[in-house]
C-alpha positions as CSV (number, residue, x, y, z in Angstrom):
1,M,36.1,-2.1,-6.3
2,T,34.7,-5.5,-7.0
3,G,31.3,-4.4,-5.7
4,Y,31.3,-1.4,-7.9
5,I,32.1,-3.5,-11.0
6,N,29.4,-5.9,-10.1
7,R,26.8,-3.1,-9.8
8,L,27.9,-1.6,-13.1
9,N,27.6,-5.0,-14.8
10,N,24.2,-5.6,-13.3
11,T,23.0,-2.2,-14.5
12,L,24.3,-2.8,-18.0
13,A,22.6,-6.2,-18.1
14,M,19.3,-4.5,-16.9
15,L,19.5,-1.8,-19.6
16,K,20.4,-4.3,-22.3
17,K,17.4,-6.4,-21.5
18,E,15.1,-3.3,-21.3
19,A,16.5,-2.2,-24.7
20,Q,15.4,-5.5,-26.2
21,L,11.9,-5.3,-24.6
22,A,11.5,-1.7,-25.7
23,G,12.7,-2.4,-29.3
24,L,15.7,-0.1,-29.0
25,S,19.4,-0.4,-29.8
26,L,21.7,-0.5,-26.7
27,P,23.3,2.9,-27.6
28,A,19.9,4.5,-27.8
29,M,18.9,3.0,-24.5
30,L,22.1,4.2,-22.8
31,W,21.6,7.7,-24.3
32,Q,18.0,8.0,-23.1
33,T,18.9,6.6,-19.6
34,A,21.9,8.9,-19.2
35,R,19.9,12.0,-20.3
36,F,17.1,11.1,-17.8
37,C,19.5,10.4,-14.9
38,L,21.5,13.6,-15.4
39,K,18.4,15.8,-15.7
40,T,16.4,14.3,-12.8
41,R,19.1,12.9,-10.5
42,L,17.1,9.6,-10.4
43,G,18.8,6.3,-11.1
44,P,18.7,4.0,-14.2
45,R,16.5,1.4,-12.3
46,Y,13.8,4.1,-11.8
47,F,13.9,4.8,-15.5
48,V,13.4,1.1,-16.3
49,V,10.8,0.5,-13.6
50,A,8.7,3.4,-15.0
51,G,8.9,1.9,-18.5
52,M,10.2,5.2,-19.9
53,A,12.0,3.6,-22.8
54,R,8.8,1.9,-24.1
55,K,7.1,3.3,-27.1
56,S,3.8,3.7,-25.2
57,F,5.4,6.1,-22.7
58,N,4.8,9.8,-23.3
59,D,8.2,11.5,-23.6
60,A,7.0,14.6,-21.8
61,D,6.0,12.6,-18.7
62,K,9.7,11.7,-18.1
63,W,10.3,15.2,-16.7
64,L,7.4,15.0,-14.1
65,H,9.4,12.9,-11.7
66,I,11.6,14.4,-9.0
67,S,14.7,13.1,-7.3
68,A,14.8,11.4,-3.9
69,K,16.3,14.5,-2.3
70,E,13.6,16.7,-3.8
71,Y,10.9,14.2,-2.7
72,Y,11.9,14.1,0.9
73,Q,12.4,17.9,1.1
74,A,8.9,18.4,-0.2
75,L,7.6,15.8,2.2
76,D,9.1,17.6,5.2
77,I,7.2,20.7,4.2
78,L,3.9,19.0,3.3
79,N,3.9,16.6,6.2
80,P,5.8,17.9,9.3
81,P,7.7,14.9,10.8
82,L,6.4,15.6,14.3
83,Y,2.9,14.6,13.2
84,R,3.7,11.5,11.1
85,K,3.6,9.2,14.1
86,L,-0.2,9.7,14.3
87,T,-0.7,7.3,11.4
88,Q,2.4,5.2,11.7
89,S,1.2,3.4,14.8
90,K,-1.9,1.4,13.9
91,L,-3.4,2.0,17.4
92,S,-3.4,5.8,17.2
93,E,-4.3,5.6,13.5
94,K,-7.4,3.5,14.1
95,A,-8.4,5.8,17.0
96,L,-8.0,8.9,14.8
97,Y,-10.1,7.4,12.0
98,Q,-12.9,6.5,14.4
99,L,-12.9,9.9,16.0
100,L,-13.0,11.7,12.6
101,H,-15.7,9.3,11.3
102,I,-13.5,8.0,8.4
103,P,-15.0,4.7,7.2
104,T,-12.5,2.0,8.2
105,A,-12.6,-1.6,9.5
106,P,-13.9,-1.5,13.1
107,M,-11.3,-2.2,15.8
108,L,-12.2,-5.2,18.1
109,G,-9.4,-4.9,20.6
110,Y,-5.8,-4.1,21.5
111,F,-3.9,-6.9,23.2
112,H,-1.2,-6.0,25.7
113,P,-0.4,-7.9,28.9
114,I,-0.8,-4.7,31.0
115,N,-2.8,-2.1,29.0
116,G,-4.8,-4.4,26.6
117,V,-8.5,-3.5,26.1
118,T,-11.4,-4.6,23.9
119,A,-13.5,-2.1,22.0
120,S,-16.1,-2.5,24.7
121,G,-13.6,-1.6,27.5
122,A,-13.0,-5.1,28.9
123,P,-9.4,-6.0,29.7
124,L,-7.5,-7.8,27.0
125,T,-4.3,-8.8,28.8
126,T,-4.3,-12.6,28.9
127,A,-4.7,-15.6,26.7
128,E,-8.0,-16.4,28.4
129,A,-9.3,-12.9,27.7
130,L,-8.2,-13.2,24.0
131,N,-10.0,-16.6,23.8
132,Q,-13.2,-15.0,25.2
133,L,-13.0,-12.2,22.6
134,L,-12.4,-14.6,19.8
135,Q,-15.3,-16.8,21.0
136,Q,-17.6,-13.8,20.5
137,H,-16.7,-13.9,16.8
138,S,-17.1,-17.6,16.2
139,G,-18.1,-18.3,12.6
140,S,-16.3,-15.3,11.3
141,T,-12.8,-14.1,10.4
142,V,-10.8,-11.4,12.2
143,M,-7.6,-9.6,11.2
144,I,-4.7,-9.5,13.6
145,K,-1.9,-6.9,13.0
146,P,1.2,-5.7,14.7
147,L,1.0,-2.1,15.8
148,E,3.9,-1.0,13.5
149,G,5.4,-2.5,10.4
150,F,5.2,-2.4,6.6
151,G,4.7,-4.7,3.6
152,G,2.1,-6.7,5.4
153,T,4.6,-8.4,7.7
154,G,3.0,-10.0,10.7
155,V,-0.6,-9.7,9.4
156,L,-2.9,-12.7,10.1
157,A,-6.4,-13.4,9.0
158,I,-7.8,-15.9,11.5
159,A,-11.0,-17.9,10.8
160,I,-12.8,-18.8,14.1
161,Q,-14.8,-22.0,14.4
162,H,-15.9,-24.2,17.2
163,S,-14.8,-27.9,17.1
164,G,-16.9,-29.5,19.9
165,D,-16.1,-27.4,23.0
166,K,-12.8,-26.2,21.7
167,L,-12.2,-23.0,19.7
168,Q,-10.4,-23.6,16.4
169,L,-8.3,-20.8,15.1
170,Q,-7.0,-21.2,11.5
171,S,-5.1,-18.8,9.4
172,V,-6.6,-18.0,6.1
173,G,-4.3,-18.9,3.2
174,E,-1.7,-21.0,5.1
175,Q,-4.4,-23.0,6.8
176,Q,-2.3,-23.2,10.0
177,L,-4.0,-23.9,13.3
178,Y,-3.2,-21.7,16.3
179,S,-4.1,-21.4,20.0
180,S,-4.6,-18.1,21.7
181,E,-1.3,-18.7,23.5
182,Q,0.5,-19.3,20.2
183,I,-0.9,-16.1,18.7
184,I,0.4,-14.1,21.6
185,D,3.8,-15.8,21.3
186,L,4.0,-14.7,17.6
187,Y,3.9,-11.1,18.6
188,Q,6.4,-11.4,21.5
189,R,9.3,-9.0,20.9
190,T,12.7,-9.3,22.5
191,N,12.7,-7.7,26.0
192,Q,9.2,-6.2,25.3
193,H,5.6,-7.1,25.9
194,P,3.6,-8.9,23.1
195,E,1.1,-6.5,21.6
196,F,-1.2,-6.5,18.5
197,M,-4.5,-5.2,17.3
198,L,-7.6,-7.1,16.2
199,E,-10.1,-5.7,13.7
200,T,-13.1,-6.8,11.7
201,Y,-12.3,-8.7,8.5
202,I,-13.3,-6.6,5.5
203,Q,-15.7,-8.1,2.9
204,Q,-14.5,-6.4,-0.3
205,S,-16.9,-5.8,-3.2
206,A,-17.6,-8.5,-5.7
207,Q,-15.4,-6.7,-8.3
208,F,-12.4,-6.3,-6.0
209,A,-12.7,-9.9,-4.9
210,S,-12.8,-11.1,-8.6
211,F,-9.2,-9.8,-9.1
212,N,-8.0,-12.4,-6.4
213,P,-10.5,-13.7,-3.8
214,S,-8.0,-14.8,-1.1
215,S,-6.4,-11.3,-0.6
216,L,-7.8,-7.9,0.3
217,N,-7.0,-6.0,-2.9
218,T,-6.4,-2.3,-2.4
219,L,-5.8,0.9,-4.3
220,R,-2.7,2.9,-3.4
221,L,-3.8,6.5,-4.2
222,W,-1.4,9.4,-4.0
223,V,-3.5,12.3,-2.8
224,L,-2.2,15.9,-2.6
225,E,-3.7,19.0,-1.0
226,T,-3.8,21.6,-3.8
227,A,-5.5,24.5,-1.9
228,P,-7.2,25.0,1.5
229,D,-10.1,22.5,1.7
230,Q,-9.2,21.1,-1.7
231,A,-7.3,17.9,-2.6
232,E,-6.6,15.9,-5.8
233,V,-5.8,12.3,-6.5
234,I,-2.6,12.7,-8.6
235,G,-2.1,9.0,-9.4
236,G,-2.5,5.4,-8.2
237,Y,-2.5,1.7,-8.8
238,L,-4.5,-1.3,-7.7
239,R,-2.5,-3.9,-5.7
240,I,-3.6,-7.5,-6.2
241,G,-2.5,-10.4,-4.1
242,R,-1.4,-13.8,-5.4
243,A,-3.6,-17.0,-5.2
244,G,-3.9,-18.2,-1.6
245,K,-2.2,-15.1,-0.1
246,V,-4.0,-12.8,2.3
247,I,-2.1,-9.6,1.6
248,D,-1.7,-7.8,-1.7
249,N,1.7,-6.1,-1.1
250,A,4.1,-6.0,-3.9
251,S,6.9,-7.1,-1.5
252,A,4.9,-10.4,-1.1
253,G,4.7,-10.9,-4.9
254,G,1.6,-8.9,-5.5
255,I,0.7,-7.3,-8.8
256,M,0.4,-3.5,-9.3
257,C,-1.9,-2.2,-12.0
258,P,-1.8,1.5,-12.6
259,V,-5.2,3.2,-12.9
260,N,-6.2,5.7,-15.6
261,L,-7.3,8.7,-13.4
262,N,-9.9,9.9,-15.9
263,T,-11.6,6.6,-16.6
264,G,-10.7,4.2,-13.7
265,E,-9.5,1.7,-16.3
266,L,-6.7,-0.7,-15.1
267,Q,-3.5,-0.6,-17.1
268,P,-1.2,-3.7,-17.6
269,G,0.3,-4.7,-14.3
270,L,3.9,-5.2,-13.0
271,V,5.6,-7.0,-10.1
272,K,8.5,-5.9,-8.0
273,K,10.7,-9.0,-8.4
274,T,12.0,-7.6,-11.7
275,P,12.6,-3.9,-12.8
276,H,11.1,-4.6,-16.2
277,R,7.4,-4.0,-16.7
278,D,5.7,-7.3,-17.4
279,N,2.5,-5.9,-18.9
280,I,0.4,-8.4,-17.0
281,C,-3.1,-8.4,-18.5
282,Q,-4.5,-11.4,-16.6
283,H,-3.8,-12.8,-13.1
284,P,-0.9,-15.2,-13.6
285,D,-2.3,-17.7,-11.1
286,H,-5.9,-18.1,-12.3
287,G,-6.4,-15.9,-15.3
288,A,-8.8,-13.2,-13.9
289,P,-9.0,-10.2,-16.2
290,L,-7.0,-7.2,-15.0
291,A,-5.9,-4.8,-17.8
292,G,-8.9,-3.0,-19.4
293,V,-11.2,-3.6,-16.4
294,V,-12.9,-0.3,-15.4
295,L,-13.2,0.1,-11.6
296,E,-16.8,0.5,-10.5
297,Q,-17.7,3.9,-8.8
298,W,-14.3,5.3,-9.7
299,P,-15.4,9.0,-9.3
300,Q,-16.7,8.2,-5.8
301,I,-13.5,6.4,-4.8
302,K,-11.4,9.5,-5.8
303,Q,-13.8,11.8,-4.0
304,F,-13.6,9.6,-0.9
305,A,-9.8,9.6,-0.9
306,E,-9.7,13.4,-1.3
307,K,-12.0,13.9,1.6
308,V,-9.9,11.6,3.8
309,L,-6.8,13.6,3.2
310,L,-8.4,16.8,4.1
311,K,-9.5,15.3,7.5
312,L,-6.0,14.2,8.5
313,P,-4.3,16.7,10.8
314,H,-1.2,18.5,9.4
315,T,-1.1,16.1,6.4
316,R,-1.1,17.6,2.9
317,F,0.0,14.5,1.1
318,A,-0.5,10.8,1.6
319,G,-0.5,7.4,-0.1
320,L,-3.9,6.2,0.9
321,D,-4.8,2.4,0.8
322,V,-8.4,2.1,-0.1
323,T,-10.6,-0.9,-0.9
324,M,-14.2,-1.2,-2.1
325,T,-17.0,-2.9,-0.2
326,E,-20.6,-3.2,-1.3
327,Q,-21.4,-0.3,1.1
328,G,-18.7,2.0,-0.5
329,P,-15.0,2.8,-0.2
330,L,-13.1,2.0,3.0
331,L,-9.8,3.3,4.2
332,I,-7.3,0.6,5.2
333,E,-4.4,2.9,6.2
334,A,-2.7,6.2,5.3
335,N,1.0,6.3,4.4
336,V,2.3,9.8,5.1
337,A,5.7,9.0,3.7
338,P,5.0,6.5,0.9
339,D,7.9,4.9,-1.1
340,K,8.9,7.5,-3.7
341,D,9.3,4.6,-6.3
342,G,5.5,4.3,-6.2
343,A,5.6,7.2,-8.6
344,A,7.5,5.0,-11.0
345,H,5.1,2.1,-10.6
346,G,2.1,4.2,-11.4
347,N,3.7,6.9,-13.6
348,I,2.6,9.5,-11.0
349,P,3.8,13.1,-11.6
350,S,5.7,13.5,-8.3
351,V,6.8,17.0,-9.4
352,K,3.3,18.1,-8.2
353,L,4.6,17.6,-4.6
354,L,7.5,19.9,-5.3
355,H,5.2,22.6,-6.6
356,A,2.8,22.2,-3.7
357,A,5.6,22.4,-1.2
358,R,7.1,25.5,-2.7
359,K,3.7,27.2,-2.7
360,H,3.0,26.3,0.9
361,Y,6.5,27.4,2.0
362,V,6.2,30.8,0.2
363,K,2.7,31.3,1.7
364,H,4.0,30.7,5.3
365,H,7.3,32.5,5.2
């Protein structure tokens, strides 16, 4: 009972604050929220995160968002669960991209004490073998990632330098020194072998680096198959890391700026630590312009994302993480079951998933 009362009080406090930010009376806020929740089966936090009470929000857009139950039902039709593991393991995901010639960061090796192998086919099973591989990339930076995970957990960017005869491995951002043995220990799981993947460090375009130079800044694009051999970007937002951080994930404090699909213009950003939209127009750590900036080559980025989705087997919807390099767009990873709240962050019409799923179901039954 106490827990229920606490949740109710927290919800009321959230709605009261949002009413103040939106310039509404509390009764008006409660009425709008109740009407939305009853009609969509979504919660009050979703209503607040999406900024639906703000004057700038188009009232008709409120009804383009589907409930969690509808979202996952549509997902099961669009992306059969049996095939989702293809992209949920970074090892199979990377192999799939390379086979299908989808531009992505080249894989350097897979470390495992029994099955580990470098991209050239040499064994990568010991600290000595890892040291030899890293020596080949002295003077550069490599990315090290766990095979599975989310939110950027366990991701390291390692700058490799020689200090005399000794190899110096330093994490970008934290500036912590490692040995090959210590890196292996980091990925040791209980009662399991340590394993991780190494790939080339991506040099993002000058514009993407300008948003925050320490992190790889990526677009999360929701892409949906609308017809055979045809796909559409239905929404998205740019994720920008904080100063000194390597990853851009919102769970690590990153900023999310929705993108105008027609123009590629960044909208005011928000962060996850509060449900209220902060309308961030400049980077809070160093003042880099965000809102109002138009992404370069935006039509090409959308076209790239649509082509990627059409290449993925048995996948009709995905949240694609894409960055820009001076050579063009690059795929970081595909999320075949992205967080449904991403639709609130980017005001993405998730109802399109429901329509596509119904259309596909009718066609095949």
